[in-house]
N, C-alpha and C positions, 0 to 999 in steps of 0.2 A: 330683440325683445328681451326685457328683463323677466327672469323667471319669478313667479309668485308662488308662495307656499300656501298650503291648505291644511286644515285641521283634520288629522286622520284618527285622532283619539289615541294614538300611540304614546306611551309614557316611557321614554328612554331612560329617565332617572331611575326606573325600577331596576335596570340592569347595571347602573353605575357608568358614568361617562367621565373619562379622565384624559383621553388623548384627542387630538384633532381628528384623527382617522375615525375613531369611534363616533365622535359627534357628527362627522360628515355622513357616516352610514345611516344614522337615524334621520338626519336633516333631509337627506335625499328622498326619503319616503314621504316627506311632507310637501314635496314639489309636485305641481300639476304634471300629469304624464306627458303632455305635449311639450312642456318646457324642460323636462327632466334630462334628456340627452345632452342638450347644450349646457345646462347648468352643471351637470355631473362632470362633463369634460373640463369646464373652466375651473370648477372647484377642485378637481383632481390635480390640475396644474398648480393651483395655489397651495394645496397640501404638500405636494412634492417639493415645492420651493421652500416651505417651512421645514420640512422633514416629517416623514410619515409617522414617526413615533413621538412627535412633540407632545408634551403634556400641555393641557389647556392653560394651566396656571403659570406656564413659562413664557407665554406670548407677551410681547411688549410693544408699545406704540411705535418706537423708532423703526423696528423691522417691518411693521405694517406700512409705515411711510416709505420705507425702502422698496416695498413691493409696488407701491404706486408709481415710483420712479422707474422701476423695472418695466412695468406695463406701458408707461408713457413713452419709454425709449424704444419700444418694439411694436408699434402699431400706429395707425392713423387715429386722430382724435375721437371720431364717433365710435370706432371699434373699441378703443381703450376705455371710454366712458361706460359702454355696455358691459364690458368684461369686469370692470371694477364694481359696477352696480350689482352684479351677481354675487360677488364676494362680500360686498357690503351687507346684503340681505342675510348672508350666512353669519357674519360677525354680529349683526344685530340680534339674530336668533340666539346666539351663544349668550349674549348679555341678558336677553329676556328670560332665558332658562336658568340664569344665574350660574352658568358654567364658568364665566369669567367675571371679575369684579369691575373692570374698566370697559367703557364703551369704545372698543377698538374701531368700530365702523367709522367714527368721526375722523380717524386718522388716514382713512383710505380715500384719497382724492388726488386728482392730477395736480401737480404743483407747477407753478410758473418757474422758469429758470432752467436748471440743468436738464431735467427730464423732458420738459416741453421742447427745449431747444434741440435736444438730441433727436427727439421724434421728428421735428421739422427737418432737421438735417438729413435724417435717414430717408424720409419721404422724398425730399428734393433729389438726393443722390439716386434713389431708385428710379424716379421718373426720368432723370437725365442719363441713366445707365452708367453712372460714375461710381460704382462700388469700389472698395479697396482692391488694389492690384498687388498681389503678394507673390513672392517667389514660392516655388514648390516646397522648399525646405522651411521657409517662414510660415507657410500655411500649416505644415505638419507640426511645427513647434507650437503654434497657437492652439492647435487641437489638443496636443499633449498637455499644454498649460491649462486648458479648459477642463480636461479630465482630472488633473491634479486638484484644481480648485473645487470641483464638485465633490471630490473625496474630502477635502478640508471642510467644506460647508456641512457635509454629513457629520463629520466629527464634532464640529462646533455645535450642531444641533443636539448631539448626544451630551456634550458638555453642559449645554443649557438645561437639558432634561435632568441631569444629575444634580446640577447646582440648585435647580428649582426645588429639589426635594427638601432643601433647608427651609423651614417654615418662616424664618425671619428674612424674607426676600428683600426687604427694604434696606437691610444692612449687608446684603450678600454681594461682596465685591467680585468673586469669581463669576457669578451669574451675569453681572453687568458687563464684565470683560468679555465673556463668551458671546453675549448678545451683540456687543459692538463689533467683535471680530466676525461674527456671522453676517452682520450687515455689510461690512466692508468687502468681504469675500463675495457676497451676493451681487454687489454693485460691479465688481471686477468681472464676474461671470457674465453679467449683462453686457458689459462693454465688449468683451471678446466675442460673445454671440452676435452682437451687432456687427462687428467687423467681419466675421466669417460669413454672415448672411449676405449672399449676393457677391461675395468676393471673387475676383477673377485671378486665376493662377497664371502668372507670366510664363510663357513658353517661347520657344524659338518661332513658333507659328504666329502667336499674337503679339510678340514684342517687336520693337523697331529694330530691323536688322541691317540698316544702312551702316556700312563699315565706317568706324571712326566717330560715330555719333554717341554722345552720352545719353543713355536711356535707363529707365527704371528697370531694375533687375540686372543691369549690366555692370561690368567691372571697369573701373576707370583709375588712371594714375594721374594725379595732379601735382604741380610743383608750385610752392609758394615762392614768388619771385623775390621777396625781401630777404628770406633766409636761405633760399635755394633748396629747401627741404621737400622731397618728393614723398607722396603718400599714395598707396594703392588701396582702394576701397571698393565695395559693392554698393551701388545706390539702391536703397530699398524703401518700402512704405514705412512711414513713421512708427507703426505698431510693431515692426520687426527690427527696428534699428538697434544696433549693439556695437558701440565703439570698440569694445574689447575684442570683438570678433571681426572687426574691419567692415561692419555694415553701417553705412552712413544714411541718415534719414533724408528723404527727398524734401522734407519740410524744414530742414535746417537751413541756415543762411547760405552755406556753401553748396549744399545739395540742391537747393532750389535755384541757385544762380547758374550752376553748370549744366543742368539737364537740358538737352536739346542742342547743346553746343558740340562742335567737332574738334578733332585733334588739331592742335596748333593755335586754337583760339585762346585769347587772354581775357579773363573775366575779373571784374572788380566786384568785391563783395564787402558789404557792411557787416562787420563782425563786432562782438562785444569789445574787442581790443582795437577797434578802428577799421578803416578801410584797408583791405589787402587785395593784392592781385595774384591770381592763380593762372598758370598755363596748363592747358589740358595736354598731357604728354601722350596718353594712350587711352583708347576706349574700345571695348568689345562686348 
């Protein structure tokens, strides 16, 4: 249910409202008591995503659109629509009170394309029980990367706040750069959170332990028959692939072709350089 606001006679303008957090504090008081817990929780997530100390005049349409994609990628369609409706009412309130000059509410909608496709993919994977399968080290690395990106997003939020202090925001290149960086980092955070949500950590217990079989998380040595060159790699989920560290993506042409095969098998792979044959020399 979408939370509806009510007139309480409170005049927040008397105290001066300049940040998103301040505006939210007053707006919450206008929400019907029955709807307040749900709305407050959802709006709290929205404000944290933006940055608690964000100034109202630094908010921009692109990042509101990014938030739509973020919600669309992390929930079912009905749930995402309800969540965005709560935030839309808040943004409409900001415009009505003239805290912001642009009607940002119109930029808050589920978009067809990447966001919707990701949401559908996530829902299908969840129902089929096919979440990402990550090695223990890969899972930890992604958690560390997520923590670093959250710190970066906080810094970009601060950069936006400082740059927005320049009254001539239309000609403010640092402000636009900070907004763009904030949006890109936010999208990456959403992608990592999606991968980690429901991810399965590969262990000896849940991994395929048949001796000599190429498996996800296992180490394998393959020899390219044309050149005779042998390469030892670990076969991992695409999100933790790193050629420099010897981690081959299971979604790559070679990785996808050799998985499930056994030592001694010869596999023909379509590569960008043409068809190549690989012999599986070792797998554990």
